[in-house]
N, C-alpha and C positions, 0 to 999 in steps of 0.2 A: 801323318803328313799327307797333304793333298798333292795330286799330280797337277802340273801346269795345265790349265784348261778346265779344271774342276773349280766350282765355286762353293766354298763352305760358308754357312750362314755366320753373320757377325753377331756378337752379343748385343743386347740393347744398349749397354753402356758404350761399347766400341762404336756402334752405329752412330750414336749421338756425338761422340768425339769427332768422328770423321765428317759428319754433317757440319759441325761447328768449324772444323778446319777448312772444309770446302767454302763455307761462307766467308771466313776470314781471308782466305787466299784468293777468292774471286774478286780481285780488287776493282774491276770495272762493273761488278754486280750484274753481269749479263746472263748468269745462270750456267756458264760454261767456263771450264778451265783451259786457258791457252797453254802452250808448251812451257812458257816462262812461269805461269802461275803454278802449273803442275810441278815443275822443277823446284819452285820455292817450297812446296809441301815436302817433296822427297828429300830435300837437303836441309830442312828446318832443324833437324836434330844434329846437324854438324857433319852429316855424311856428304862427301864430295861425289858428284855424279856429272859426267859429261852431258851436255845438252843433246848430243846425238843419241845417247842412251835413253834419255828422257823422251825424246821424240819417238824412238823405236817402241818404247813401252806404251806411249800414248797411242800410236798407230795400232798396236795390238788390241787395245781396248776400245778404240773409237769405232763403235758398231755402225755408225751412219756415214763415216767418212768426212766429217766436218772439219777435222784437224784440231778439234777441241774435245774435252770430256764433259758430258752432262753429269749431274749428280748421280744418277743411276749407274752410268758407266764408271765413274770414279769409285763408287762403293764396291762395284763388282771387281774392279782392278785391285783395290786395296785388300779386299777379302782374299783374292787369289794370290797376290804377292805375299801377304802375311802368312798364309798357309804353306806357301812354297818354300819359305825360309828353312 
């Protein structure tokens, strides 16, 4: 199990699934996930999550301070969150 802050590589199949999810949930097709779009991904499996928690996670991985996640930021976030479980 990785420590929070470590980024473990994603498998090719997992990387593709996450890229597809990013494209599907990037509803305005701007190449960035807003906090609402990111929340939609995190809760798609039926997991409830407060928007404040989503925003906190987003801020942790938003390297440029844009208030959104780029594809690379999203992939890094998901790799880290999955390994942290």
